[in-house]
KOLFIDO-670576 format. One line per 10 residues: for each residue z, x, y of N, C-alpha, C. Coordinates in Angstrom, 1 decimal, decimal comma. Atoms other than C-alpha are relative to their C-alpha. Layout:
Z X Y Z X Y Z X Y | ...
This chain:
0,5 0,3 1,3 253,9 -64,5 -16,8 -0,8 -1,3 0,1 | 0,7 1,3 -0,1 252,9 -68,1 -15,9 -1,4 0,2 0,7 | 1,3 -0,3 -0,7 250,2 -66,7 -13,5 -1,0 0,6 -1,0 | 0,9 -0,7 1,0 248,8 -64,5 -16,3 -0,6 -1,0 -1,0 | 0,4 1,0 0,9 248,7 -67,5 -18,7 -1,1 -0,9 0,6 | 1,0 0,9 -0,7 246,9 -69,7 -16,1 -1,3 0,7 0,2 | 1,2 -0,8 -0,2 244,4 -66,9 -15,4 -0,8 0,0 -1,3 | 0,7 -0,1 1,4 243,7 -66,5 -19,2 -0,6 -1,4 -0,3 | 0,5 1,3 0,3 243,3 -70,3 -19,5 -1,3 -0,3 0,8 | 1,2 0,2 -0,9 240,9 -70,4 -16,5 -1,2 0,8 -0,5
1,1 -0,8 0,5 238,9 -67,6 -18,0 -0,6 -0,6 -1,2 | 0,5 0,6 1,2 238,7 -69,3 -21,3 -0,8 -1,2 0,2 | 0,7 1,2 -0,4 237,6 -72,5 -19,7 -1,4 0,3 0,5 | 1,3 -0,4 -0,5 234,8 -70,7 -17,9 -0,9 0,4 -1,1 | 0,8 -0,5 1,2 233,7 -69,1 -21,2 -0,6 -1,2 -0,7 | 0,4 1,2 0,7 233,6 -72,5 -22,9 -1,1 -0,8 0,7 | 1,0 0,7 -0,8 231,7 -74,1 -20,1 -1,3 0,7 0,0 | 1,2 -0,8 0,0 229,2 -71,3 -20,0 -0,7 -0,1 -1,4 | 0,6 0,1 1,3 228,8 -71,5 -23,8 -0,7 -1,3 -0,2 | 0,6 1,4 0,2 228,2 -75,3 -23,8 -1,2 -0,1 0,8
1,2 0,1 -0,8 225,8 -75,0 -20,9 -1,1 0,8 -0,6 | 1,1 -0,8 0,7 223,9 -72,3 -22,8 -0,6 -0,7 -1,1 | 0,4 0,8 1,2 223,8 -74,5 -25,9 -0,9 -1,1 0,5 | 0,8 1,1 -0,5 222,5 -77,4 -23,9 -1,4 0,4 0,5 | 1,3 -0,5 -0,5 219,8 -75,3 -22,2 -0,9 0,4 -1,1 | 0,7 -0,5 1,1 218,8 -73,8 -25,5 -0,6 -1,2 -0,8 | 0,5 1,2 0,7 218,5 -77,2 -27,1 -1,2 -0,6 0,6 | 1,2 0,5 -0,7 216,1 -78,4 -24,4 -1,2 1,0 -0,2 | 1,1 -0,9 0,0 214,1 -75,2 -24,4 -0,6 0,1 -1,4 | 0,5 -0,2 1,4 213,8 -75,1 -28,3 -0,6 -1,3 -0,5
0,6 1,3 0,5 212,8 -78,8 -28,6 -1,5 0,1 -0,1 | 1,5 0,0 0,2 209,3 -79,2 -30,0 -0,7 -0,9 1,0 | 0,7 0,9 -0,9 206,7 -80,6 -27,7 -0,3 -1,3 -0,6 | 0,2 1,3 0,5 206,4 -84,3 -28,1 -1,5 -0,4 0,3 | 1,4 0,4 -0,1 202,8 -85,2 -28,8 -0,1 -1,5 0,3 | -0,1 1,5 -0,3 203,8 -88,9 -28,5 -1,2 -0,8 -0,4 | 1,1 0,8 0,5 201,2 -90,4 -30,7 0,2 -1,5 0,2 | -0,3 1,4 -0,2 203,0 -93,7 -30,3 -0,5 -0,5 1,3 | 0,5 0,4 -1,3 201,8 -93,7 -26,7 -1,5 -0,1 0,0 | 1,4 0,1 0,1 198,2 -93,4 -27,8 -0,3 -1,4 -0,5
0,4 1,3 0,4 196,2 -96,5 -28,5 -0,6 0,0 -1,4 | 0,4 -0,1 1,4 195,7 -97,2 -32,2 -1,4 -0,6 -0,1 | 1,3 0,4 0,3 192,1 -97,4 -33,3 -0,1 0,1 -1,5 | -0,1 0,1 1,5 192,0 -98,6 -36,9 -1,3 -0,4 -0,6 | 1,2 0,3 0,8 189,0 -98,4 -39,2 0,4 -0,7 -1,3 | -0,3 0,7 1,3 189,1 -100,9 -42,1 -1,1 0,3 -0,9 | 1,0 -0,4 1,0 187,4 -99,6 -45,2 0,3 -0,8 -1,3 | -0,1 0,7 1,3 186,7 -101,4 -48,5 -1,3 -0,8 -0,2 | 1,2 0,7 0,3 183,9 -103,2 -50,3 -0,1 -1,4 0,5 | 0,2 1,4 -0,4 182,5 -106,6 -49,5 1,0 -0,9 -0,8
-0,9 0,9 0,6 185,0 -109,4 -50,3 1,4 0,6 -0,3 | -1,3 -0,6 0,2 188,0 -107,1 -50,2 1,1 -0,6 0,9 | -1,0 0,6 -0,9 189,6 -109,1 -47,4 0,1 0,6 1,4 | -0,1 -0,7 -1,3 188,9 -106,9 -44,4 -0,1 -1,0 1,2 | 0,1 1,0 -1,1 187,8 -109,8 -42,2 1,2 -0,8 0,2 | -1,2 0,8 -0,1 190,8 -111,9 -43,1 1,1 0,8 0,7 | -1,1 -0,9 -0,6 193,2 -109,0 -42,3 -0,3 0,2 1,5 | 0,3 -0,2 -1,4 191,4 -108,4 -39,0 0,3 -1,2 0,8 | -0,3 1,2 -0,7 191,7 -112,0 -38,0 1,5 -0,2 0,2 | -1,5 0,2 -0,1 195,4 -112,1 -38,8 0,6 1,0 1,0
-0,5 -1,0 -0,9 196,0 -108,9 -36,9 -0,3 -0,4 1,4 | 0,3 0,5 -1,4 194,3 -110,5 -33,9 0,9 -1,1 0,4 | -0,7 1,2 -0,3 196,1 -113,8 -34,1 1,5 0,2 0,0 | -1,5 -0,2 0,1 199,6 -112,5 -35,1 0,5 1,2 0,7 | -0,4 -1,3 -0,5 199,8 -108,9 -33,9 -0,6 0,3 1,4 | 0,6 -0,3 -1,3 197,7 -109,1 -30,8 -1,1 1,1 0,0 | 1,1 -1,1 0,1 195,0 -106,6 -32,0 -1,2 -0,6 0,6 | 1,3 0,3 -0,4 191,6 -106,6 -30,5 -0,9 0,4 -1,2 | 0,9 -0,3 1,2 189,0 -106,8 -33,4 -1,4 0,0 0,5 | 1,4 -0,1 -0,3 185,4 -105,8 -33,1 -0,8 0,5 -1,2
0,9 -0,4 1,1 182,6 -105,5 -35,6 -1,3 0,4 0,6 | 1,3 -0,3 -0,5 179,1 -104,2 -35,3 -0,8 -1,3 0,4 | 0,6 1,2 -0,4 178,0 -107,8 -35,2 0,4 -0,5 1,3 | -0,5 0,4 -1,3 180,2 -108,4 -32,2 -0,7 0,8 1,1 | 0,6 -0,8 -1,1 178,8 -105,5 -30,2 -1,5 -0,3 0,1 | 1,4 0,4 0,0 175,3 -106,5 -31,2 -0,2 -1,3 0,8 | 0,1 1,3 -0,6 175,8 -110,1 -30,1 0,3 0,2 1,5 | -0,3 -0,2 -1,4 177,4 -108,9 -26,8 -1,1 0,7 0,7 | 1,1 -0,7 -0,6 174,6 -106,5 -26,0 -1,3 -0,9 0,1 | 1,1 0,9 0,0 171,9 -109,0 -26,9 0,2 -1,1 1,0
-0,3 1,1 -0,9 173,6 -111,8 -25,1 0,0 0,4 1,5 | -0,1 -0,5 -1,4 174,1 -109,7 -21,9 -1,3 0,6 0,4 | 1,4 -0,6 -0,2 170,5 -108,4 -22,2 0,2 1,4 0,6 | -0,1 -1,4 -0,4 171,7 -104,8 -21,8 -1,3 0,8 -0,5 | 1,2 -0,8 0,4 169,1 -102,0 -22,3 0,1 0,2 -1,5 | -0,1 -0,2 1,4 170,5 -101,4 -25,8 -0,2 -1,4 -0,7 | 0,2 1,3 0,6 170,5 -105,2 -26,5 -1,5 -0,3 -0,1 | 1,5 0,2 0,0 166,8 -105,4 -25,5 -0,7 0,7 -1,1 | 0,6 -0,8 1,1 166,0 -102,7 -28,0 0,3 -0,6 -1,4 | -0,4 0,5 1,3 168,0 -104,3 -30,8 -0,5 -1,4 -0,3
0,4 1,4 0,3 166,9 -107,9 -30,4 -1,2 -0,2 -0,8 | 1,2 0,2 0,9 163,4 -107,7 -31,8 0,2 0,5 -1,4 | -0,3 -0,5 1,3 164,7 -105,6 -34,7 0,8 -1,1 -0,8 | -0,8 1,0 0,6 167,3 -108,3 -35,5 -0,8 -1,2 -0,3 | 0,8 1,2 0,2 164,8 -111,1 -35,2 -0,9 0,2 -1,2 | 0,8 -0,3 1,2 162,7 -109,4 -37,9 0,8 0,0 -1,3 | -0,8 -0,1 1,1 165,7 -109,4 -40,1 0,2 1,4 -0,5 | -0,1 -1,4 0,4 165,7 -105,6 -40,2 1,4 0,6 0,5 | -1,2 -0,6 -0,4 168,7 -103,3 -39,9 -0,1 0,8 1,3 | 0,0 -0,8 -1,2 169,5 -101,9 -36,5 0,3 1,4 -0,2
-0,2 -1,4 0,3 169,3 -98,1 -36,5 1,4 0,5 0,5 | -1,3 -0,5 -0,3 172,5 -96,1 -36,4 0,1 0,5 1,4 | -0,1 -0,5 -1,3 171,6 -94,6 -33,1 0,3 -1,1 1,0 | -0,3 1,2 -0,9 171,6 -98,0 -31,4 1,5 -0,5 -0,2 | -1,3 0,5 0,3 174,8 -99,1 -33,1 1,0 1,0 0,6 | -1,0 -1,0 -0,5 176,6 -95,8 -32,2 0,1 -0,1 1,5 | 0,0 0,1 -1,4 175,6 -96,1 -28,6 0,7 -1,3 0,5 | -0,7 1,2 -0,4 176,9 -99,7 -28,4 1,5 0,1 -0,2 | -1,4 -0,2 0,3 180,2 -98,8 -30,0 0,6 1,0 1,0 | -0,5 -1,0 -1,0 180,6 -95,8 -27,6 0,2 -0,7 1,3
-0,1 0,7 -1,3 179,9 -98,0 -24,6 1,2 -1,0 0,0 | -1,1 0,9 0,1 182,4 -100,6 -25,9 1,3 0,7 0,1 | -1,2 -0,8 0,0 185,1 -98,0 -26,5 0,4 0,4 1,4 | -0,3 -0,5 -1,4 184,8 -96,6 -23,0 0,4 -1,2 0,9 | -0,4 1,2 -0,8 185,0 -100,1 -21,5 1,4 -0,4 -0,3 | -1,3 0,4 0,4 188,2 -100,7 -23,5 1,1 1,0 0,3 | -0,8 -1,2 0,0 189,7 -97,3 -22,8 1,3 -0,1 0,8 | -1,1 0,1 -0,9 192,1 -98,4 -20,1 1,0 -1,1 -0,5 | -0,9 1,1 0,5 193,7 -101,2 -22,2 1,1 0,7 -0,8 | -1,1 -0,5 0,8 196,8 -100,9 -24,4 0,0 -0,7 -1,4
-0,1 0,6 1,3 196,2 -103,3 -27,3 -0,7 0,8 -1,1 | 0,6 -0,7 1,0 195,5 -101,7 -30,6 -1,3 -0,7 -0,4 | 1,3 0,5 0,3 191,9 -102,1 -31,9 -0,3 0,2 -1,5 | 0,5 -0,1 1,4 190,4 -102,7 -35,3 -1,5 0,0 0,1 | 1,4 0,0 0,2 186,9 -101,6 -36,1 -0,3 -0,5 -1,4 | 0,3 0,7 1,3 185,7 -104,0 -38,8 -1,5 0,3 -0,4 | 1,4 -0,3 0,4 182,6 -102,7 -40,7 -0,6 1,1 0,6 | 0,5 -1,2 -0,6 182,2 -99,6 -38,7 1,0 1,1 -0,2 | 1,4 -0,4 0,3 181,4 -96,9 -39,6 -0,4 -0,4 -1,5 | 0,6 0,3 1,3 179,1 -97,9 -42,5 -0,7 1,1 -0,7
0,7 -1,1 0,6 177,4 -94,6 -43,0 0,6 1,3 0,5 | -0,6 -1,3 -0,3 178,3 -90,9 -42,9 -0,4 0,4 1,5 | 0,4 -0,3 -1,4 176,2 -90,6 -39,7 0,8 -0,8 1,0 | -0,8 0,8 -0,9 178,2 -93,4 -38,0 1,4 0,6 0,0 | -1,3 -0,6 0,0 181,4 -91,7 -39,1 0,1 1,3 0,8 | 0,1 -1,2 -0,8 180,3 -88,4 -37,6 -0,1 -0,3 1,5 | 0,2 0,4 -1,4 179,3 -90,2 -34,4 1,3 -0,5 0,5 | -1,3 0,5 -0,5 182,7 -91,9 -34,2 0,9 1,2 0,4 | -0,8 -1,2 -0,3 184,5 -88,5 -34,4 -0,4 0,6 1,3 | 0,6 -0,6 -1,3 182,2 -87,1 -31,7 0,4 -0,9 1,2
-0,3 0,9 -1,1 182,9 -90,2 -29,5 1,5 0,3 0,4 | -1,4 -0,2 -0,3 186,7 -89,6 -29,8 0,3 1,3 0,6 | -0,2 -1,3 -0,7 186,3 -86,0 -28,6 -0,4 -0,1 1,4 | 0,4 0,2 -1,4 184,9 -87,3 -25,4 1,3 -0,3 0,8 | -1,2 0,2 -0,8 187,7 -87,1 -22,7 0,2 -1,5 0,4 | -0,1 1,4 -0,4 186,9 -90,7 -21,8 0,7 -0,8 -1,1 | -0,6 0,7 1,1 188,2 -91,7 -25,2 1,3 0,7 -0,5 | -1,1 -0,8 0,4 191,2 -89,4 -25,3 1,3 -0,9 -0,3 | -1,2 0,8 0,2 193,7 -92,3 -25,4 0,1 -0,6 -1,4 | 0,0 0,6 1,3 192,7 -93,4 -28,9 0,6 0,9 -1,1
-0,5 -0,7 1,2 194,5 -92,4 -32,1 -0,6 -0,7 -1,2 | 0,8 0,5 1,1 192,2 -92,9 -35,1 0,8 0,0 -1,3 | -0,5 0,0 1,3 193,5 -94,0 -38,5 -0,9 -0,9 -0,9 | 0,8 0,8 0,9 191,8 -95,5 -41,6 1,0 -0,8 -1,0 | -0,7 0,8 1,1 193,2 -98,4 -43,8 -1,1 -0,4 -1,0 | 0,9 0,3 1,1 191,4 -98,6 -47,1 0,5 -1,0 -0,9 | -0,5 1,1 1,0 191,6 -101,8 -49,2 -0,7 0,3 -1,3 | 0,5 -0,3 1,3 191,1 -101,1 -52,9 -0,1 -1,3 -0,8 | 0,2 1,2 0,8 189,7 -103,8 -55,2 -1,0 0,3 -1,1 | 0,9 -0,3 1,1 188,0 -103,8 -58,6 -1,3 -0,7 0,1
1,3 0,6 0,0 184,4 -104,5 -59,2 0,0 -1,5 -0,5 | -0,1 1,4 0,6 185,3 -107,6 -61,3 0,5 -1,0 1,0 | -0,6 0,9 -1,0 187,5 -109,0 -58,5 -1,1 -0,3 1,1 | 1,1 0,2 -1,0 184,6 -108,5 -56,0 -1,0 -1,1 -0,5 | 1,0 1,0 0,5 182,2 -110,4 -58,2 0,5 -1,4 0,0 | -0,6 1,4 0,1 184,6 -113,3 -58,7 0,1 -0,6 1,4 | -0,2 0,5 -1,4 185,3 -113,5 -54,9 -1,3 -0,4 0,6 | 1,3 0,3 -0,6 181,6 -113,5 -53,9 -0,6 -1,3 -0,6 | 0,5 1,3 0,6 181,0 -116,5 -56,2 0,3 -1,1 1,0 | -0,4 1,1 -1,0 182,8 -118,5 -53,4 -0,5 0,3 1,4
0,3 -0,4 -1,4 181,2 -116,8 -50,4 -1,3 -0,7 0,5 | 1,1 0,5 -0,7 178,9 -118,4 -47,9 -0,1 0,7 1,4 | 0,2 -0,7 -1,3 177,5 -117,0 -44,6 -0,8 -0,8 0,9 | 0,7 0,7 -1,1 176,2 -118,3 -41,3 -1,5 0,4 -0,1 | 1,4 -0,4 0,1 172,4 -118,5 -41,4 -0,6 0,5 1,3 | 0,4 -0,5 -1,3 172,2 -117,6 -37,7 0,0 1,6 -0,1 | 0,1 -1,5 0,1 171,0 -113,9 -37,8 0,8 0,7 1,0 | -0,8 -0,7 -1,0 172,8 -113,1 -34,6 1,5 -0,2 -0,3 | -1,4 0,2 0,3 176,1 -114,5 -36,0 0,4 0,6 -1,4 | -0,3 -0,5 1,4 176,3 -114,1 -39,8 1,4 0,1 -0,4
-1,4 0,0 0,4 180,0 -114,9 -40,0 0,1 -0,4 -1,5 | -0,2 0,2 1,5 181,3 -114,9 -43,6 1,2 -0,8 -0,2 | -1,1 0,9 0,4 183,5 -117,6 -45,2 0,2 0,1 -1,5 | -0,2 0,1 1,4 185,1 -118,0 -48,5 0,4 -1,5 -0,3 | -0,3 1,4 0,2 185,1 -121,6 -49,8 1,3 -0,2 -0,8 | -1,3 0,0 0,7 188,2 -120,7 -51,8 1,2 0,3 0,9 | -1,1 -0,5 -0,7 190,4 -118,8 -49,4 -0,2 -0,1 1,6 | 0,2 0,1 -1,5 188,8 -119,1 -45,9 -1,2 -0,9 0,3 | 1,1 1,0 -0,3 186,7 -122,3 -45,6 -0,2 -0,3 1,4 | 0,3 0,4 -1,4 185,0 -123,4 -42,4 0,8 -1,3 0,3
-0,7 1,2 -0,4 186,7 -126,2 -40,4 -0,8 -1,2 -0,4 | 0,9 1,1 0,4 183,7 -128,4 -41,0 -0,9 0,5 -1,2 | 0,8 -0,5 1,1 182,0 -128,1 -44,4 -1,4 0,2 0,3 | 1,4 -0,3 -0,2 178,7 -126,4 -44,2 -0,4 0,5 1,4 | 0,3 -0,3 -1,4 179,0 -125,6 -40,5 0,8 1,2 0,4 | -0,7 -1,2 -0,5 179,9 -122,2 -38,9 0,9 -0,4 1,2 | -1,0 0,3 -1,0 183,1 -122,4 -36,8 -0,4 0,7 1,4 | 0,3 -0,8 -1,2 181,6 -119,8 -34,3 -1,1 -0,5 0,8 | 1,2 0,4 -0,7 178,1 -120,9 -33,5 -0,6 -1,3 -0,4 | 0,5 1,3 0,4 177,6 -124,2 -35,3 -1,2 0,1 -0,9
1,2 -0,2 0,9 174,9 -122,7 -37,6 0,3 -0,5 -1,4 | -0,1 0,5 1,3 174,3 -123,8 -41,1 0,5 1,1 -0,9 | -0,5 -1,0 1,0 176,3 -122,0 -43,9 -0,9 -0,1 -1,2 | 0,9 -0,1 1,2 174,2 -120,8 -46,8 0,6 1,0 -1,0 | -0,3 -1,0 1,0 174,6 -118,9 -50,0 -1,1 1,1 0,0 | 1,0 -1,1 0,0 172,9 -115,5 -49,8 -0,7 0,1 -1,3 | 0,9 -0,1 1,2 170,0 -115,2 -52,2 0,4 1,2 -0,9 | -0,3 -1,2 0,7 171,2 -111,7 -53,1 1,4 0,1 -0,5 | -1,4 0,0 0,5 174,7 -112,7 -54,0 0,1 -0,4 -1,4 | -0,1 0,2 1,5 174,0 -112,6 -57,7 0,8 1,1 -0,6
-0,9 -1,0 0,6 176,2 -110,7 -60,1 -0,6 1,3 -0,1 | 0,6 -1,3 0,2 173,7 -108,0 -60,8 -0,1 0,7 1,4 | 0,2 -0,6 -1,3 173,0 -107,4 -57,1 1,4 0,4 0,6 | -1,3 -0,3 -0,5 176,7 -107,5 -56,2 0,6 1,2 -0,7 | -0,5 -1,2 0,7 177,6 -104,9 -58,9 -0,7 1,2 0,5 | 0,7 -1,2 -0,5 174,9 -102,6 -57,6 0,5 0,4 1,4 | -0,5 -0,3 -1,3 176,1 -103,0 -54,0 1,4 0,6 0,0 | -1,3 -0,5 0,1 179,6 -102,3 -55,1 0,0 1,5 -0,3 | 0,1 -1,5 0,4 178,6 -99,0 -56,8 -0,5 0,8 1,2 | 0,5 -0,7 -1,1 176,5 -98,0 -53,8 1,0 0,2 1,1
-1,0 -0,1 -1,0 179,3 -98,8 -51,4 1,0 1,1 -0,3 | -1,0 -0,9 0,4 181,8 -96,8 -53,3 -0,4 1,4 0,2 | 0,5 -1,4 -0,2 179,6 -93,7 -53,2 0,0 0,4 1,5 | 0,0 -0,3 -1,4 179,1 -94,0 -49,5 1,4 0,1 0,6 | -1,4 0,0 -0,5 182,8 -94,8 -48,8 0,6 1,4 -0,4 | -0,6 -1,2 0,4 183,8 -91,7 -50,8 -0,4 1,2 0,9 | 0,5 -1,0 -0,9 181,6 -89,5 -48,6 0,6 -0,1 1,4 | -0,6 0,2 -1,3 182,9 -91,1 -45,4 1,5 0,4 0,1 | -1,5 -0,3 0,0 186,6 -90,8 -46,4 0,2 1,4 -0,1 | -0,1 -1,5 0,1 186,1 -87,2 -47,4 -0,2 0,7 1,3
0,3 -0,5 -1,3 184,7 -86,5 -44,0 1,2 -0,2 0,9 | -1,1 0,3 -0,9 187,5 -88,3 -42,2 1,2 0,9 -0,4 | -1,2 -0,8 0,4 190,1 -86,4 -44,3 -0,2 1,4 0,5 | 0,3 -1,4 -0,4 188,4 -83,1 -43,4 0,3 0,1 1,5 | -0,2 0,0 -1,5 188,9 -84,1 -39,7 1,5 -0,3 0,3 | -1,4 0,3 -0,2 192,6 -84,8 -40,2 0,4 -1,4 0,3 | -0,3 1,5 -0,2 192,4 -88,6 -40,0 0,9 -0,5 -1,1 | -1,0 0,6 0,9 195,3 -90,4 -41,6 -0,7 -1,2 -0,7 | 0,6 1,1 0,8 194,1 -92,7 -44,5 1,1 -0,6 -0,8 | -0,9 0,8 0,8 196,3 -95,4 -46,0 -0,7 -1,0 -0,9
0,6 0,9 1,0 195,4 -97,3 -49,2 0,9 -1,2 -0,3 | -0,7 1,3 0,3 196,4 -100,9 -49,8 -0,8 -0,7 -1,1 | 0,6 0,8 1,1 195,7 -102,9 -53,0 -0,4 -1,4 0,6 | 0,4 1,3 -0,5 193,6 -105,9 -52,0 0,0 -1,0 -1,1 | -0,1 1,0 1,1 194,2 -107,5 -55,4 1,3 -0,9 0,1 | -1,2 0,8 -0,2 197,6 -108,8 -54,1 -0,3 -1,2 0,8 | 0,2 1,2 -0,9 198,0 -112,2 -52,4 -0,1 0,5 1,4 | 0,3 -0,4 -1,3 196,8 -112,0 -48,8 1,3 0,3 0,8 | -1,3 -0,2 -0,7 200,4 -112,3 -47,4 0,5 1,4 -0,2 | -0,5 -1,4 0,3 201,4 -109,1 -49,2 -1,0 1,1 0,5
0,9 -1,0 -0,6 198,2 -107,3 -48,2 0,2 0,2 1,5 | -0,2 0,0 -1,4 198,8 -108,2 -44,6 1,3 0,7 0,4 | -1,3 -0,7 -0,2 202,5 -107,1 -44,8 -0,2 1,5 -0,1 | 0,2 -1,5 0,2 201,4 -103,7 -46,1 -0,8 0,6 1,1 | 0,8 -0,5 -1,1 198,8 -103,4 -43,4 0,8 0,1 1,3 | -0,9 0,0 -1,2 201,4 -104,2 -40,7 0,9 1,2 -0,1 | -0,9 -1,2 0,2 203,7 -101,5 -42,1 -0,8 1,3 0,3 | 0,8 -1,2 -0,1 200,8 -99,0 -42,1 -0,4 0,3 1,4 | 0,6 -0,2 -1,4 199,6 -99,5 -38,5 1,0 -0,1 1,1 | -1,0 0,2 -1,0 202,8 -100,4 -36,6 1,1 1,0 -0,2
-1,1 -1,0 0,2 205,2 -97,5 -36,1 1,4 -0,7 -0,1 | -1,4 0,6 0,2 208,8 -98,3 -37,3 0,8 0,2 1,3
C-alpha cells in the first residue's frame, strides 16, 4: 500500500512540475514583443507662438535635465562658422537679412542629427520645424536608418494672443544677425544690460514688435502650427499640450513629466 501511495505522489508531482513548466513556457511565448521605446533617444519638438517660453524651457532642460538643445540658429551658426558647403550657401543670404530656404535648413538639420545619432542624451529641436515642408522633411529624415535611434514627440505650449502681446512688450533681441538671441527684460534679462550674453552684441527692440504686427504674426503662426500638428498627428507622433500661462516653474514641471518616462 505504501509503495502505491508513493508512486501516486510521485506521479502527481511530475504532473504538477510539467504543468508549471508549461505555464512558464507559455508566459514567455505569449509575452508581447517589447518595442522598448525608452531605449530610443528622445527627440522633442517644441511648438508654440513667439514669447510662449519655448526658449526658457529649452535652456532649463539643458541645464537641469542634461538635454541637448538645438535651434535653426544654432545649426546655421555652426555651418557658417565651420565654412561647410551648406554654410557657404547660407552666409550671403543671412548677410542680406533674408530667410534661409527650407532646403538648406533641412539639410543642415539632417547632417546634425546624423552627427548626434550615436549619443544618448535627449534632444530638443527649438523652432524647428517652422513650416509644413520642414515637418515633412523631418519625418523623412527619421525614416532614414541612420536616424533609427530617435523617438519623436511634440510638446506644444499654449498661450493666448493677449498674453503674447504683453510678453513681447518686454522683449529685446541681439542685433547680430548670426546670433539673434532673444531676451525678456522681465523674466530673462541679460547679465549685462543691453549686451548679449552669447556674442556681446547690442540688444535692440525689434521694429516690428508692435501690437498690430504681433497680433498678425500670432494669427499666421497658429494657422501654420495647426497644419504642422495635423500632419504630425497623421504620422502617429505623440503630442502633449502644456499651458504656458502658468508660472515657469509649473510649465517646466509639466514638461519634465511629459518627456521623461516614469
